[in-house]
DRENTORKOL-3810 file (N, C-alpha, C; in nm, 4 decimals):
REM DRENTORKOL-3810
@n.u->23.1923; n.v->8.9420; n.w->42.9296; ca.u->23.0548; ca.v->8.8990; ca.w->42.9164; c.u->23.0208; c.v->8.8873; c.w->42.7689
@n.u->22.9462; n.v->8.7861; n.w->42.7328; ca.u->22.9042; ca.v->8.7672; ca.w->42.5948; c.u->22.7537; c.v->8.7481; c.w->42.5916
@n.u->22.6866; n.v->8.8232; n.w->42.5057; ca.u->22.5431; ca.v->8.8051; ca.w->42.4846; c.u->22.5246; c.v->8.7619; c.w->42.3408
@n.u->22.4385; n.v->8.6661; n.w->42.3187; ca.u->22.4180; ca.v->8.6175; ca.w->42.1828; c.u->22.2708; c.v->8.6239; c.w->42.1469
@n.u->22.2429; n.v->8.6548; n.w->42.0226; ca.u->22.1079; ca.v->8.6550; ca.w->41.9693; c.u->22.1081; c.v->8.5759; c.w->41.8408
@n.u->22.0051; n.v->8.5920; n.w->41.7626; ca.u->21.9951; ca.v->8.5121; ca.w->41.6416; c.u->22.1001; c.v->8.5490; c.w->41.5386
@n.u->22.1397; n.v->8.6751; n.w->41.5306; ca.u->22.2340; ca.v->8.7125; ca.w->41.4255; c.u->22.3461; c.v->8.8033; c.w->41.4757
@n.u->22.3778; n.v->8.7962; n.w->41.6034; ca.u->22.4877; ca.v->8.8796; ca.w->41.6500; c.u->22.5597; c.v->8.8162; c.w->41.7672
@n.u->22.6783; n.v->8.8673; n.w->41.7904; ca.u->22.7543; ca.v->8.8311; ca.w->41.9092; c.u->22.8120; c.v->8.9599; c.w->41.9653
@n.u->22.7896; n.v->8.9810; n.w->42.0928; ca.u->22.8300; ca.v->9.1029; ca.w->42.1617; c.u->22.9265; c.v->9.0627; c.w->42.2723
@n.u->23.0453; n.v->9.1166; n.w->42.2711; ca.u->23.1438; ca.v->9.0847; ca.w->42.3735; c.u->23.1922; c.v->9.2136; c.w->42.4383
@n.u->23.1786; n.v->9.2226; n.w->42.5703; ca.u->23.2296; ca.v->9.3374; ca.w->42.6452; c.u->23.3445; c.v->9.2895; c.w->42.7328
@n.u->23.4531; n.v->9.3656; n.w->42.7311; ca.u->23.5727; ca.v->9.3279; ca.w->42.8049; c.u->23.6246; c.v->9.4481; c.w->42.8827
@n.u->23.6626; n.v->9.4265; n.w->43.0062; ca.u->23.7313; ca.v->9.5291; ca.w->43.0837; c.u->23.8796; c.v->9.5160; c.w->43.0506
@n.u->23.9329; n.v->9.6157; n.w->42.9822; ca.u->24.0725; ca.v->9.6125; ca.w->42.9372; c.u->24.1672; c.v->9.6416; c.w->43.0541
@n.u->24.1352; n.v->9.7426; n.w->43.1319; ca.u->24.2118; ca.v->9.7783; ca.w->43.2511; c.u->24.1170; c.v->9.8530; c.w->43.3447
@n.u->24.1706; n.v->9.9145; n.w->43.4489; ca.u->24.0835; ca.v->9.9783; ca.w->43.5483; c.u->24.0088; c.v->10.1003; c.w->43.4954
@n.u->24.0438; n.v->10.1481; n.w->43.3776; ca.u->23.9787; ca.v->10.2670; ca.w->43.3217; c.u->23.9124; c.v->10.2447; c.w->43.1869
@n.u->23.9177; n.v->10.1257; n.w->43.1311; ca.u->23.8770; ca.v->10.1053; ca.w->42.9923; c.u->23.7837; c.v->9.9861; c.w->42.9771
@n.u->23.6774; n.v->10.0076; n.w->42.9007; ca.u->23.5855; ca.v->9.8999; ca.w->42.8633; c.u->23.5804; c.v->9.8951; c.w->42.7111
@n.u->23.5853; n.v->9.7746; n.w->42.6562; ca.u->23.5793; ca.v->9.7579; ca.w->42.5106; c.u->23.4667; c.v->9.6608; c.w->42.4769
@n.u->23.3881; n.v->9.6987; n.w->42.3773; ca.u->23.2787; ca.v->9.6145; ca.w->42.3290; c.u->23.3041; c.v->9.5845; c.w->42.1821
@n.u->23.2941; n.v->9.4581; n.w->42.1468; ca.u->23.3078; ca.v->9.4161; ca.w->42.0073; c.u->23.1744; c.v->9.3586; c.w->41.9632
@n.u->23.1314; n.v->9.3979; n.w->41.8441; ca.u->23.0002; ca.v->9.3555; ca.w->41.7947; c.u->23.0062; c.v->9.3478; c.w->41.6436
@n.u->22.9484; n.v->9.2440; n.w->41.5857; ca.u->22.9405; ca.v->9.2303; ca.w->41.4404; c.u->22.7949; c.v->9.2483; c.w->41.3990
@n.u->22.7744; n.v->9.3338; n.w->41.2992; ca.u->22.6416; ca.v->9.3591; ca.w->41.2436; c.u->22.6329; c.v->9.2973; c.w->41.1052
@n.u->22.5209; n.v->9.2384; n.w->41.0758; ca.u->22.4978; ca.v->9.1734; ca.w->40.9468; c.u->22.4529; c.v->9.2768; c.w->40.8441
@n.u->22.5416; n.v->9.3731; n.w->40.8170; ca.u->22.5133; ca.v->9.4800; ca.w->40.7209; c.u->22.6466; c.v->9.5387; c.w->40.6757
@n.u->22.6516; n.v->9.5887; n.w->40.5525; ca.u->22.7764; ca.v->9.6492; ca.w->40.5051; c.u->22.8095; c.v->9.7778; c.w->40.5818
@n.u->22.9364; n.v->9.8113; n.w->40.5807; ca.u->22.9860; ca.v->9.9247; ca.w->40.6580; c.u->22.9183; c.v->10.0563; c.w->40.6215
@n.u->22.8867; n.v->10.0787; n.w->40.4941; ca.u->22.8239; ca.v->10.2063; ca.w->40.4589; c.u->22.6886; c.v->10.2237; c.w->40.5272
@n.u->22.6126; n.v->10.1153; n.w->40.5467; ca.u->22.4838; ca.v->10.1260; ca.w->40.6160; c.u->22.5033; c.v->10.1506; c.w->40.7651
@n.u->22.6001; n.v->10.0821; n.w->40.8249; ca.u->22.6276; ca.v->10.1028; ca.w->40.9672; c.u->22.6756; c.v->10.2462; c.w->40.9897
@n.u->22.7600; n.v->10.2964; n.w->40.8996; ca.u->22.8077; ca.v->10.4347; ca.w->40.9100; c.u->22.6911; c.v->10.5324; c.w->40.9033
@n.u->22.5999; n.v->10.5106; n.w->40.8119; ca.u->22.4820; ca.v->10.5981; ca.w->40.8031; c.u->22.4056; c.v->10.5989; c.w->40.9351
@n.u->22.3893; n.v->10.4821; n.w->40.9959; ca.u->22.3144; ca.v->10.4716; ca.w->41.1216; c.u->22.3824; c.v->10.5484; c.w->41.2351
@n.u->22.5134; n.v->10.5639; n.w->41.2277; ca.u->22.5876; ca.v->10.6401; ca.w->41.3281; c.u->22.5971; c.v->10.7886; c.w->41.2947
@n.u->22.5870; n.v->10.8247; n.w->41.1685; ca.u->22.6181; ca.v->10.9617; ca.w->41.1275; c.u->22.4979; c.v->11.0453; c.w->41.0858
@n.u->22.3816; n.v->10.9847; n.w->41.0687; ca.u->22.2613; ca.v->11.0585; ca.w->41.0295; c.u->22.1674; c.v->11.0663; c.w->41.1496
@n.u->22.1407; n.v->11.1879; n.w->41.1993; ca.u->22.0650; ca.v->11.2009; ca.w->41.3241; c.u->21.9274; c.v->11.1352; c.w->41.3220
@n.u->21.8596; n.v->11.1378; n.w->41.2090; ca.u->21.7272; ca.v->11.0748; ca.w->41.2036; c.u->21.7368; c.v->10.9233; c.w->41.2192
@n.u->21.8494; n.v->10.8643; n.w->41.1815; ca.u->21.8705; ca.v->10.7207; ca.w->41.2021; c.u->21.9188; c.v->10.6927; c.w->41.3446
@n.u->22.0072; n.v->10.7765; n.w->41.3966; ca.u->22.0547; ca.v->10.7599; ca.w->41.5344; c.u->21.9358; c.v->10.7560; c.w->41.6304
@n.u->21.8396; n.v->10.8437; n.w->41.6092; ca.u->21.7221; ca.v->10.8513; ca.w->41.6975; c.u->21.6411; c.v->10.7224; c.w->41.6969
@n.u->21.6534; n.v->10.6434; n.w->41.5912; ca.u->21.5741; ca.v->10.5209; ca.w->41.5804; c.u->21.6349; c.v->10.4027; c.w->41.6550
@n.u->21.7636; n.v->10.4069; n.w->41.6865; ca.u->21.8248; ca.v->10.2920; ca.w->41.7546; c.u->21.8915; c.v->10.3251; c.w->41.8870
@n.u->21.9355; n.v->10.4456; n.w->41.9048; ca.u->22.0169; ca.v->10.4799; ca.w->42.0207; c.u->21.9406; c.v->10.4630; c.w->42.1525
@n.u->21.8122; n.v->10.4881; n.w->42.1529; ca.u->21.7331; ca.v->10.4836; ca.w->42.2758; c.u->21.6707; c.v->10.3503; c.w->42.3083
@n.u->21.7106; n.v->10.2438; n.w->42.2393; ca.u->21.6648; ca.v->10.1092; ca.w->42.2737; c.u->21.5140; c.v->10.0931; c.w->42.2642
@n.u->21.4510; n.v->10.1659; n.w->42.1743; ca.u->21.3063; ca.v->10.1578; ca.w->42.1615; c.u->21.2346; c.v->10.2730; c.w->42.2304
@n.u->21.3059; n.v->10.3490; n.w->42.3116; ca.u->21.2480; ca.v->10.4681; ca.w->42.3740; c.u->21.2597; c.v->10.5857; c.w->42.2782
@n.u->21.1743; n.v->10.6848; n.w->42.2975; ca.u->21.1833; ca.v->10.8062; ca.w->42.2164; c.u->21.3128; c.v->10.8794; c.w->42.2496
@n.u->21.3824; n.v->10.9235; n.w->42.1464; ca.u->21.5054; ca.v->11.0009; ca.w->42.1635; c.u->21.4898; c.v->11.1321; c.w->42.0883
@n.u->21.5083; n.v->11.2418; n.w->42.1586; ca.u->21.5113; ca.v->11.3732; ca.w->42.0948; c.u->21.6572; c.v->11.4086; c.w->42.0692
@n.u->21.6878; n.v->11.4345; n.w->41.9437; ca.u->21.8223; ca.v->11.4789; ca.w->41.9074; c.u->21.8187; c.v->11.6313; c.w->41.9134
@n.u->21.8699; n.v->11.6869; n.w->42.0206; ca.u->21.8655; ca.v->11.8320; ca.w->42.0381; c.u->21.9749; c.v->11.9018; c.w->41.9591
@n.u->22.0871; n.v->11.8343; n.w->41.9412; ca.u->22.1977; ca.v->11.8908; ca.w->41.8640; c.u->22.2784; c.v->11.7756; c.w->41.8083
@n.u->22.3222; n.v->11.7897; n.w->41.6820; ca.u->22.4029; ca.v->11.6848; ca.w->41.6190; c.u->22.4884; c.v->11.7486; c.w->41.5103
@n.u->22.6034; n.v->11.7990; n.w->41.5510; ca.u->22.6980; ca.v->11.8621; ca.w->41.4593; c.u->22.8071; c.v->11.7600; c.w->41.4287
@n.u->22.7813; n.v->11.6767; n.w->41.3285; ca.u->22.8693; ca.v->11.5629; ca.w->41.2995; c.u->22.9925; c.v->11.6092; c.w->41.2227
@n.u->23.0865; n.v->11.6644; n.w->41.2998; ca.u->23.2146; ca.v->11.7113; ca.w->41.2477; c.u->23.3104; c.v->11.7233; c.w->41.3657
@n.u->23.4387; n.v->11.7262; n.w->41.3389; ca.u->23.5374; ca.v->11.7418; ca.w->41.4456; c.u->23.5072; c.v->11.8690; c.w->41.5238
@n.u->23.4973; n.v->11.8565; n.w->41.6548; ca.u->23.4652; ca.v->11.9701; ca.w->41.7406; c.u->23.3165; c.v->11.9959; c.w->41.7559
@n.u->23.2345; n.v->11.9267; n.w->41.6768; ca.u->23.0899; ca.v->11.9469; ca.w->41.6811; c.u->23.0275; c.v->11.8939; c.w->41.8095
@n.u->22.9205; n.v->11.9589; n.w->41.8510; ca.u->22.8494; ca.v->11.9250; ca.w->41.9739; c.u->22.7309; c.v->11.8354; c.w->41.9408
@n.u->22.7055; n.v->11.7387; n.w->42.0282; ca.u->22.5851; ca.v->11.6567; ca.w->42.0156; c.u->22.5167; c.v->11.6504; c.w->42.1517
@n.u->22.3836; n.v->11.6405; n.w->42.1490; ca.u->22.3057; ca.v->11.6229; ca.w->42.2721; c.u->22.1789; c.v->11.5459; c.w->42.2389
@n.u->22.1546; n.v->11.4381; n.w->42.3155; ca.u->22.0351; ca.v->11.3552; ca.w->42.3005; c.u->21.9624; c.v->11.3519; c.w->42.4345
@n.u->21.8296; n.v->11.3426; n.w->42.4293; ca.u->21.7497; ca.v->11.3185; ca.w->42.5489; c.u->21.6646; c.v->11.1952; c.w->42.5212
@n.u->21.6820; n.v->11.0950; n.w->42.6064; ca.u->21.6059; ca.v->10.9703; ca.w->42.5944; c.u->21.4914; c.v->10.9741; c.w->42.6952
@n.u->21.3690; n.v->10.9485; n.w->42.6481; ca.u->21.2498; ca.v->10.9485; ca.w->42.7329; c.u->21.2095; c.v->10.8043; c.w->42.7608
@n.u->21.1795; n.v->10.7756; n.w->42.8875; ca.u->21.1428; ca.v->10.6396; ca.w->42.9278; c.u->21.0395; c.v->10.6480; c.w->43.0393
@n.u->20.9937; n.v->10.5324; n.w->43.0858; ca.u->20.8890; ca.v->10.5275; ca.w->43.1887; c.u->20.9225; c.v->10.6098; c.w->43.3122
@n.u->21.0464; n.v->10.6068; n.w->43.3545; ca.u->21.0868; ca.v->10.6770; ca.w->43.4760; c.u->21.1174; c.v->10.8239; c.w->43.4570
@n.u->21.1093; n.v->10.8744; n.w->43.3359; ca.u->21.1394; ca.v->11.0147; ca.w->43.3091; c.u->21.2235; c.v->11.0311; c.w->43.1846
@n.u->21.3353; n.v->11.0989; n.w->43.1987; ca.u->21.4232; ca.v->11.1187; ca.w->43.0835; c.u->21.5672; c.v->11.1311; c.w->43.1313
@n.u->21.6581; n.v->11.1019; n.w->43.0398; ca.u->21.8014; ca.v->11.1139; ca.w->43.0655; c.u->21.8648; c.v->11.1877; c.w->42.9492
@n.u->21.9524; n.v->11.2811; n.w->42.9824; ca.u->22.0248; ca.v->11.3544; ca.w->42.8803; c.u->22.1681; c.v->11.3059; c.w->42.8694
@n.u->22.2202; n.v->11.3120; n.w->42.7486; ca.u->22.3567; ca.v->11.2701; ca.w->42.7182; c.u->22.4137; c.v->11.3713; c.w->42.6205
@n.u->22.5414; n.v->11.4028; n.w->42.6343; ca.u->22.6011; ca.v->11.4945; ca.w->42.5379; c.u->22.7514; c.v->11.4794; c.w->42.5315
@n.u->22.8071; n.v->11.5437; n.w->42.4304; ca.u->22.9510; ca.v->11.5406; ca.w->42.4140; c.u->22.9935; c.v->11.6199; c.w->42.2923
@n.u->23.1192; n.v->11.6027; n.w->42.2581; ca.u->23.1776; ca.v->11.6680; ca.w->42.1404; c.u->23.2505; c.v->11.5631; c.w->42.0582
@n.u->23.2400; n.v->11.5784; n.w->41.9278; ca.u->23.3130; ca.v->11.4892; ca.w->41.8377; c.u->23.4593; c.v->11.5327; c.w->41.8353
@n.u->23.5485; n.v->11.4418; n.w->41.8701; ca.u->23.6922; ca.v->11.4696; ca.w->41.8742; c.u->23.7598; c.v->11.4383; c.w->41.7416
@n.u->23.7161; n.v->11.3314; n.w->41.6784; ca.u->23.7764; ca.v->11.2876; ca.w->41.5525; c.u->23.6733; c.v->11.2075; c.w->41.4745
@n.u->23.6698; n.v->11.2295; n.w->41.3441; ca.u->23.5824; ca.v->11.1526; ca.w->41.2556; c.u->23.6620; c.v->11.1179; c.w->41.1310
@n.u->23.6721; n.v->10.9888; n.w->41.1031; ca.u->23.7309; ca.v->10.9403; ca.w->40.9786; c.u->23.6197; c.v->10.8650; c.w->40.9076
@n.u->23.5670; n.v->10.9190; n.w->40.7978; ca.u->23.4487; ca.v->10.8610; ca.w->40.7337; c.u->23.4565; c.v->10.7094; c.w->40.7162
@n.u->23.3503; n.v->10.6449; n.w->40.7627; ca.u->23.3283; ca.v->10.5004; ca.w->40.7521; c.u->23.4326; c.v->10.4166; c.w->40.8260
@n.u->23.5144; n.v->10.4814; n.w->40.9114; ca.u->23.6211; ca.v->10.4103; ca.w->40.9811; c.u->23.6233; c.v->10.4362; c.w->41.1314
@n.u->23.6061; n.v->10.5625; n.w->41.1737; ca.u->23.6287; ca.v->10.5977; ca.w->41.3137; c.u->23.5434; c.v->10.7168; c.w->41.3560
@n.u->23.4885; n.v->10.7062; n.w->41.4773; ca.u->23.4236; ca.v->10.8188; ca.w->41.5444; c.u->23.4788; c.v->10.8216; c.w->41.6864
@n.u->23.5353; n.v->10.9343; n.w->41.7264; ca.u->23.5820; ca.v->10.9521; ca.w->41.8636; c.u->23.5100; c.v->11.0736; c.w->41.9199
@n.u->23.4554; n.v->11.0580; n.w->42.0410; ca.u->23.3757; ca.v->11.1651; ca.w->42.0997; c.u->23.3841; c.v->11.1601; c.w->42.2511
@n.u->23.3545; n.v->11.2727; n.w->42.3135; ca.u->23.3335; ca.v->11.2688; ca.w->42.4570; c.u->23.1889; c.v->11.2278; c.w->42.4799
@n.u->23.1640; n.v->11.1687; n.w->42.5958; ca.u->23.0305; ca.v->11.1198; ca.w->42.6309; c.u->23.0070; c.v->11.1529; c.w->42.7771
@n.u->22.9017; n.v->11.2289; n.w->42.8028; ca.u->22.8689; ca.v->11.2647; ca.w->42.9404; c.u->22.7203; c.v->11.2443; c.w->42.9634
@n.u->22.6885; n.v->11.1696; n.w->43.0663; ca.u->22.5504; ca.v->11.1434; ca.w->43.1061; c.u->22.5119; c.v->11.2470; c.w->43.2104
@n.u->22.3921; n.v->11.3045; n.w->43.1963; ca.u->22.3465; ca.v->11.4043; ca.w->43.2929; c.u->22.3447; c.v->11.3487; c.w->43.4356
@n.u->22.3320; n.v->11.2165; n.w->43.4501; ca.u->22.3313; ca.v->11.1530; ca.w->43.5816; c.u->22.4677; c.v->11.1494; c.w->43.6491
@n.u->22.5745; n.v->11.1739; n.w->43.5725; ca.u->22.7109; ca.v->11.1811; ca.w->43.6277; c.u->22.7800; c.v->11.3047; c.w->43.5698
@n.u->22.7262; n.v->11.4255; n.w->43.5995; ca.u->22.7847; ca.v->11.5460; ca.w->43.5395; c.u->22.9296; c.v->11.5663; c.w->43.5830
@n.u->23.0086; n.v->11.6184; n.w->43.4905; ca.u->23.1490; ca.v->11.6439; ca.w->43.5197; c.u->23.2379; c.v->11.5219; c.w->43.5106
@n.u->23.1827; n.v->11.4113; n.w->43.4593; ca.u->23.2593; ca.v->11.2869; ca.w->43.4490; c.u->23.2481; c.v->11.2287; c.w->43.3080
@n.u->23.2979; n.v->11.3001; n.w->43.2086; ca.u->23.2870; ca.v->11.2475; ca.w->43.0720; c.u->23.3850; c.v->11.1332; c.w->43.0465
@n.u->23.3438; n.v->11.0458; n.w->42.9584; ca.u->23.4355; ca.v->10.9439; ca.w->42.9070; c.u->23.4737; c.v->10.9846; c.w->42.7655
@n.u->23.5748; n.v->10.9203; n.w->42.7139; ca.u->23.6090; ca.v->10.9343; ca.w->42.5726; c.u->23.5716; c.v->10.8023; c.w->42.5081
@n.u->23.4804; n.v->10.8093; n.w->42.4129; ca.u->23.4298; ca.v->10.6899; ca.w->42.3453; c.u->23.4764; c.v->10.6894; c.w->42.2010
@n.u->23.5285; n.v->10.5759; n.w->42.1589; ca.u->23.5757; ca.v->10.5593; ca.w->42.0222; c.u->23.5059; c.v->10.4395; c.w->41.9602
@n.u->23.4554; n.v->10.4577; n.w->41.8395; ca.u->23.3935; ca.v->10.3490; ca.w->41.7635; c.u->23.4748; c.v->10.3308; c.w->41.6363
@n.u->23.5286; n.v->10.2104; n.w->41.6188; ca.u->23.6032; ca.v->10.1765; ca.w->41.4982; c.u->23.5199; c.v->10.0786; c.w->41.4176
@n.u->23.5094; n.v->10.1011; n.w->41.2868; ca.u->23.4325; ca.v->10.0148; ca.w->41.1982; c.u->23.5263; c.v->9.9457; c.w->41.1008
@n.u->23.5032; n.v->9.8169; n.w->41.0781; ca.u->23.5817; ca.v->9.7433; ca.w->40.9794; c.u->23.4934; c.v->9.6386; c.w->40.9129
@n.u->23.5341; n.v->9.5999; n.w->40.7922; ca.u->23.4585; ca.v->9.5004; ca.w->40.7162; c.u->23.4789; c.v->9.3612; c.w->40.7729
@n.u->23.3735; n.v->9.2823; n.w->40.7659; ca.u->23.3764; ca.v->9.1406; ca.w->40.8005; c.u->23.3060; c.v->9.0661; c.w->40.6880
@n.u->23.3355; n.v->8.9385; n.w->40.6754; ca.u->23.2639; ca.v->8.8522; ca.w->40.5814; c.u->23.2616; c.v->8.9113; c.w->40.4399
@n.u->23.3782; n.v->8.9527; n.w->40.3944; ca.u->23.3893; ca.v->9.0058; ca.w->40.2591; c.u->23.3123; c.v->9.1347; c.w->40.2366
@n.u->23.2917; n.v->9.2131; n.w->40.3422; ca.u->23.2202; ca.v->9.3398; ca.w->40.3294; c.u->23.0696; c.v->9.3279; c.w->40.3468
@n.u->23.0209; n.v->9.2062; n.w->40.3686; ca.u->22.8762; ca.v->9.1884; ca.w->40.3881; c.u->22.8344; c.v->9.2143; c.w->40.5326
@n.u->22.9321; n.v->9.2232; n.w->40.6220; ca.u->22.9059; ca.v->9.2502; ca.w->40.7635; c.u->23.0068; c.v->9.3550; c.w->40.8111
@n.u->22.9779; n.v->9.4137; n.w->40.9270; ca.u->23.0638; ca.v->9.5182; ca.w->40.9825; c.u->23.0943; c.v->9.4877; c.w->41.1278
@n.u->23.2221; n.v->9.4952; n.w->41.1617; ca.u->23.2623; ca.v->9.4803; ca.w->41.3015; c.u->23.2778; c.v->9.6188; c.w->41.3625
@n.u->23.2184; n.v->9.6347; n.w->41.4804; ca.u->23.2314; ca.v->9.7571; ca.w->41.5589; c.u->23.3200; c.v->9.7245; c.w->41.6790
@n.u->23.4188; n.v->9.8070; n.w->41.7004; ca.u->23.5006; ca.v->9.7989; ca.w->41.8205; c.u->23.4781; c.v->9.9309; c.w->41.8942
@n.u->23.3997; n.v->9.9260; n.w->42.0017; ca.u->23.3644; ca.v->10.0457; ca.w->42.0783; c.u->23.4441; c.v->10.0450; c.w->42.2084
@n.u->23.5224; n.v->10.1493; n.w->42.2292; ca.u->23.6075; ca.v->10.1571; ca.w->42.3474; c.u->23.5720; c.v->10.2827; c.w->42.4260
@n.u->23.5508; n.v->10.2658; n.w->42.5561; ca.u->23.5229; ca.v->10.3783; ca.w->42.6457; c.u->23.6383; c.v->10.3920; c.w->42.7435
@n.u->23.6957; n.v->10.5128; n.w->42.7469; ca.u->23.8066; ca.v->10.5449; ca.w->42.8359; c.u->23.7547; c.v->10.6388; c.w->42.9445
@n.u->23.7742; n.v->10.6019; n.w->43.0699; ca.u->23.7276; ca.v->10.6807; ca.w->43.1829; c.u->23.8460; c.v->10.7425; c.w->43.2555
@n.u->23.8204; n.v->10.8496; n.w->43.3316; ca.u->23.9263; ca.v->10.9184; ca.w->43.4043; c.u->23.9869; c.v->10.8293; c.w->43.5119
@n.u->23.9027; n.v->10.7471; n.w->43.5755; ca.u->23.9522; ca.v->10.6575; ca.w->43.6798; c.u->23.8588; c.v->10.5367; c.w->43.6928
@n.u->23.8971; n.v->10.4437; n.w->43.7771; ca.u->23.8191; ca.v->10.3215; ca.w->43.7933; c.u->23.6815; c.v->10.3500; c.w->43.8528
@n.u->23.6714; n.v->10.4465; n.w->43.9419; ca.u->23.5429; ca.v->10.4783; ca.w->44.0033; c.u->23.4421; c.v->10.5255; c.w->43.8982
@n.u->23.4882; n.v->10.6060; n.w->43.8031; ca.u->23.3984; ca.v->10.6518; ca.w->43.6969; c.u->23.3577; c.v->10.5359; c.w->43.6068
@n.u->23.4529; n.v->10.4495; n.w->43.5748; ca.u->23.4190; ca.v->10.3308; ca.w->43.4955; c.u->23.3163; c.v->10.2466; c.w->43.5685
@n.u->23.3388; n.v->10.2215; n.w->43.6960; ca.u->23.2470; ca.v->10.1393; ca.w->43.7743; c.u->23.1112; c.v->10.2060; c.w->43.7908
@n.u->23.1094; n.v->10.3385; n.w->43.8033; ca.u->22.9827; ca.v->10.4109; ca.w->43.8145; c.u->22.8984; c.v->10.3971; c.w->43.6894
@n.u->22.9613; n.v->10.4062; n.w->43.5747; ca.u->22.8878; ca.v->10.3902; ca.w->43.4493; c.u->22.8385; c.v->10.2468; c.w->43.4356
@n.u->22.9206; n.v->10.1509; n.w->43.4739; ca.u->22.8785; ca.v->10.0107; ca.w->43.4678; c.u->22.7607; c.v->9.9862; c.w->43.5614
@n.u->22.7662; n.v->10.0432; n.w->43.6825; ca.u->22.6578; ca.v->10.0252; ca.w->43.7797; c.u->22.5278; c.v->10.0887; c.w->43.7314
@n.u->22.5387; n.v->10.1906; n.w->43.6476; ca.u->22.4194; ca.v->10.2566; ca.w->43.5936; c.u->22.3562; c.v->10.1762; c.w->43.4799
@n.u->22.4170; n.v->10.0635; n.w->43.4428; ca.u->22.3584; ca.v->9.9774; ca.w->43.3402; c.u->22.4046; c.v->10.0061; c.w->43.1990
@n.u->22.5217; n.v->10.0644; n.w->43.1842; ca.u->22.5694; ca.v->10.1032; ca.w->43.0515; c.u->22.5819; c.v->9.9856; c.w->42.9557
@n.u->22.6341; n.v->9.8724; n.w->43.0021; ca.u->22.6527; ca.v->9.7606; ca.w->42.9092; c.u->22.5199; c.v->9.7040; c.w->42.8617
@n.u->22.4255; n.v->9.6873; n.w->42.9539; ca.u->22.2935; ca.v->9.6364; ca.w->42.9146; c.u->22.2266; c.v->9.7331; c.w->42.8181
@n.u->22.2403; n.v->9.8629; n.w->42.8446; ca.u->22.1834; ca.v->9.9625; ca.w->42.7547; c.u->22.2453; c.v->9.9570; c.w->42.6163
@n.u->22.3777; n.v->9.9381; n.w->42.6120; ca.u->22.4451; ca.v->9.9283; ca.w->42.4829; c.u->22.3986; c.v->9.8043; c.w->42.4072
@n.u->22.3850; n.v->9.6925; n.w->42.4772; ca.u->22.3382; ca.v->9.5697; ca.w->42.4120; c.u->22.1979; c.v->9.5894; c.w->42.3552
@n.u->22.1117; n.v->9.6584; n.w->42.4296; ca.u->21.9760; ca.v->9.6855; ca.w->42.3810; c.u->21.9786; c.v->9.7798; c.w->42.2610
@n.u->22.0644; n.v->9.8811; n.w->42.2670; ca.u->22.0764; ca.v->9.9728; ca.w->42.1528; c.u->22.1268; c.v->9.9000; c.w->42.0292
@n.u->22.2238; n.v->9.8110; n.w->42.0470; ca.u->22.2758; ca.v->9.7363; ca.w->41.9332; c.u->22.1710; c.v->9.6416; c.w->41.8756
@n.u->22.0854; n.v->9.5854; n.w->41.9592; ca.u->21.9753; ca.v->9.5026; ca.w->41.9078; c.u->21.8794; c.v->9.5891; c.w->41.8259
@n.u->21.8528; n.v->9.7114; n.w->41.8723; ca.u->21.7679; ca.v->9.8037; ca.w->41.7961; c.u->21.8371; c.v->9.8443; c.w->41.6661
@n.u->21.9695; n.v->9.8603; n.w->41.6694; ca.u->22.0444; ca.v->9.8919; ca.w->41.5477; c.u->22.0351; c.v->9.7772; c.w->41.4479
@n.u->22.0438; n.v->9.6539; n.w->41.4965; ca.u->22.0244; ca.v->9.5380; ca.w->41.4080; c.u->21.8923; c.v->9.5490; c.w->41.3329
@n.u->21.7863; n.v->9.5780; n.w->41.4062; ca.u->21.6530; ca.v->9.5870; ca.w->41.3452; c.u->21.6478; c.v->9.7002; c.w->41.2432
@n.u->21.7063; n.v->9.8144; n.w->41.2760; ca.u->21.7085; ca.v->9.9266; ca.w->41.1822; c.u->21.7864; c.v->9.8907; c.w->41.0563
@n.u->21.9020; n.v->9.8280; n.w->41.0724; ca.u->21.9839; ca.v->9.7922; ca.w->40.9561; c.u->21.9088; c.v->9.6997; c.w->40.8613
@n.u->21.8272; n.v->9.6114; n.w->40.9147; ca.u->21.7459; ca.v->9.5236; ca.w->40.8289; c.u->21.6535; c.v->9.6048; c.w->40.7391
@n.u->21.6015; n.v->9.7155; n.w->40.7902; ca.u->21.5106; ca.v->9.7985; ca.w->40.7096; c.u->21.5852; c.v->9.8814; c.w->40.6055
@n.u->21.7146; n.v->9.9028; n.w->40.6257; ca.u->21.7937; ca.v->9.9849; ca.w->40.5330; c.u->21.8541; c.v->9.9051; c.w->40.4188
@n.u->21.8541; n.v->9.7730; n.w->40.4317; ca.u->21.9173; ca.v->9.6885; ca.w->40.3287; c.u->21.8403; c.v->9.6937; c.w->40.1983
END
């Protein structure tokens, strides 16, 4: 699936029965995109797609715990995980568990690379699930649409950071 807006292209691909990969280019240098992923006050501004997000915990280091609660019209949803690997400005690998599917974490990896001579940043976000049912359950819950909305909010935030 491909969604296009005025300044981005979002491509989501099912790699196999357990893996989903999203590729997205942001019109901002990598250091700004990294800040948006690594500073909790910035994460709260884009991660919830315009909804209020409470960052209850954000230990941005290998083994560190994170927990967010997103508030919306229908109530709230909690998400949490642990950072598995962090390579500054290059890679974030973490577990991701939605309170709506407890006991079914995915492993999410975000890779950042320069595009357009460093004036833009490509994100390669890969989610690995335990099995196809878990992958399909997350997809049925609207994960891709939510990610596209979050990335649109990230675009707007990055414009303010330039």
